[in-house]
DRENDO-1510 file (C-alpha; in Angstrom, 1 decimal, always signed):
<recs>
REC; n; res; u; v; w
REC; 1; MET; +123.1; +187.5; +26.5 .
REC; 2; ARG; +126.4; +188.4; +28.1 .
REC; 3; GLN; +127.7; +192.0; +28.1 .
REC; 4; HIS; +130.7; +193.6; +29.6 .
REC; 5; LEU; +129.9; +196.7; +31.8 .
REC; 6; THR; +132.2; +199.3; +33.2 .
REC; 7; ILE; +131.7; +200.5; +36.8 .
REC; 8; SER; +132.1; +204.5; +36.9 .
REC; 9; LYS; +134.1; +206.1; +39.6 .
REC; 10; LYS; +130.7; +207.0; +41.2 .
REC; 11; GLY; +129.9; +203.1; +41.2 .
REC; 12; GLN; +127.4; +203.7; +38.4 .
REC; 13; VAL; +126.7; +201.0; +35.7 .
REC; 14; THR; +125.1; +201.5; +32.4 .
REC; 15; LEU; +122.7; +198.9; +31.2 .
REC; 16; PRO; +123.1; +198.5; +27.2 .
REC; 17; ALA; +119.9; +199.7; +25.6 .
REC; 18; GLU; +119.3; +196.3; +24.0 .
REC; 19; LEU; +119.3; +194.6; +27.4 .
REC; 20; ARG; +117.0; +197.4; +28.9 .
REC; 21; LYS; +114.5; +196.9; +26.1 .
REC; 22; LYS; +114.6; +193.1; +26.5 .
REC; 23; MET; +113.9; +193.3; +29.9 .
REC; 24; GLY; +111.3; +195.9; +29.6 .
REC; 25; ARG; +113.6; +198.7; +31.7 .
REC; 26; GLU; +112.9; +202.3; +31.0 .
REC; 27; ALA; +115.1; +205.4; +32.2 .
REC; 28; GLY; +114.2; +206.1; +35.9 .
REC; 29; GLY; +113.2; +202.3; +36.4 .
REC; 30; THR; +114.2; +200.7; +39.5 .
REC; 31; VAL; +116.2; +197.4; +40.0 .
REC; 32; ILE; +117.3; +195.6; +43.0 .
REC; 33; ALA; +120.8; +194.6; +43.3 .
REC; 34; GLU; +122.0; +191.6; +45.5 .
REC; 35; GLU; +125.0; +189.4; +46.2 .
REC; 36; ARG; +124.0; +186.0; +45.6 .
REC; 37; ASN; +126.5; +183.1; +46.0 .
REC; 38; GLY; +129.3; +185.5; +45.0 .
REC; 39; GLU; +127.5; +186.9; +42.1 .
REC; 40; LEU; +126.1; +190.3; +41.4 .
REC; 41; VAL; +122.4; +189.9; +40.4 .
REC; 42; LEU; +120.1; +192.6; +39.1 .
REC; 43; ARG; +116.2; +192.2; +39.1 .
REC; 44; PRO; +113.4; +194.3; +38.2 .
REC; 45; ALA; +111.8; +196.0; +41.4 .
REC; 46; ALA; +108.4; +197.4; +41.8 .
REC; 47; VAL; +108.0; +200.6; +43.5 .
REC; 48; VAL; +104.8; +201.1; +45.4 .
REC; 49; GLU; +103.9; +204.6; +47.0 .
REC; 50; ILE; +102.3; +204.3; +50.5 .
REC; 51; ASP; +100.9; +206.9; +52.7 .
REC; 52; LEU; +101.4; +207.0; +56.4 .
REC; 53; TYR; +99.0; +207.9; +58.8 .
REC; 54; THR; +99.1; +208.9; +62.5 .
REC; 55; ASP; +97.3; +207.2; +65.2 .
REC; 56; ASP; +95.3; +210.4; +65.8 .
REC; 57; GLN; +94.1; +210.5; +62.0 .
REC; 58; ILE; +93.0; +206.9; +62.2 .
REC; 59; ALA; +91.1; +207.2; +65.5 .
REC; 60; ARG; +89.3; +210.4; +63.9 .
REC; 61; TRP; +88.3; +208.4; +60.8 .
REC; 62; ASP; +87.2; +205.5; +63.0 .
REC; 63; GLU; +85.1; +207.9; +65.0 .
REC; 64; GLU; +83.7; +209.6; +61.6 .
REC; 65; ASP; +82.8; +206.1; +60.4 .
REC; 66; ARG; +81.1; +204.8; +63.4 .
REC; 67; LEU; +77.4; +203.8; +63.0 .
REC; 68; ASP; +74.8; +204.7; +65.4 .
REC; 69; ALA; +72.9; +201.9; +67.1 .
REC; 70; GLN; +69.8; +202.3; +64.9 .
REC; 71; THR; +71.7; +202.2; +61.7 .
REC; 72; ARG; +73.9; +199.3; +62.8 .
REC; 73; GLU; +70.8; +197.2; +63.9 .
REC; 74; ARG; +69.2; +197.9; +60.5 .
REC; 75; ILE; +72.2; +196.9; +58.7 .
REC; 76; LEU; +72.3; +193.6; +60.7 .
REC; 77; ASN; +68.9; +192.9; +60.0 .
REC; 78; LYS; +69.2; +193.3; +56.3 .
REC; 79; LEU; +72.1; +191.1; +56.4 .
REC; 80; ASP; +70.2; +188.3; +58.4 .
REC; 81; GLN; +67.5; +188.5; +55.9 .
REC; 82; LYS; +70.0; +187.5; +53.0 .
REC; 83; ALA; +71.4; +184.6; +54.9 .
</recs>
């Protein structure tokens, strides 16, 4: 499918509805634009939300999750029994 698109003064391009539907793109969706061998290529992008944690937060969680010696030994013994 070949379409002629116009670039606005702001550098915006509107993807025709037929093409958006065919490619499964919706309003607010994200695409990746890259130059490849002198051509402009658009491809779907996945947006993954991530959380960033400080070293202090991670250290606190490690400390909270630490097992006491007795609990650790009991778990290791159960694992040895299953092997």
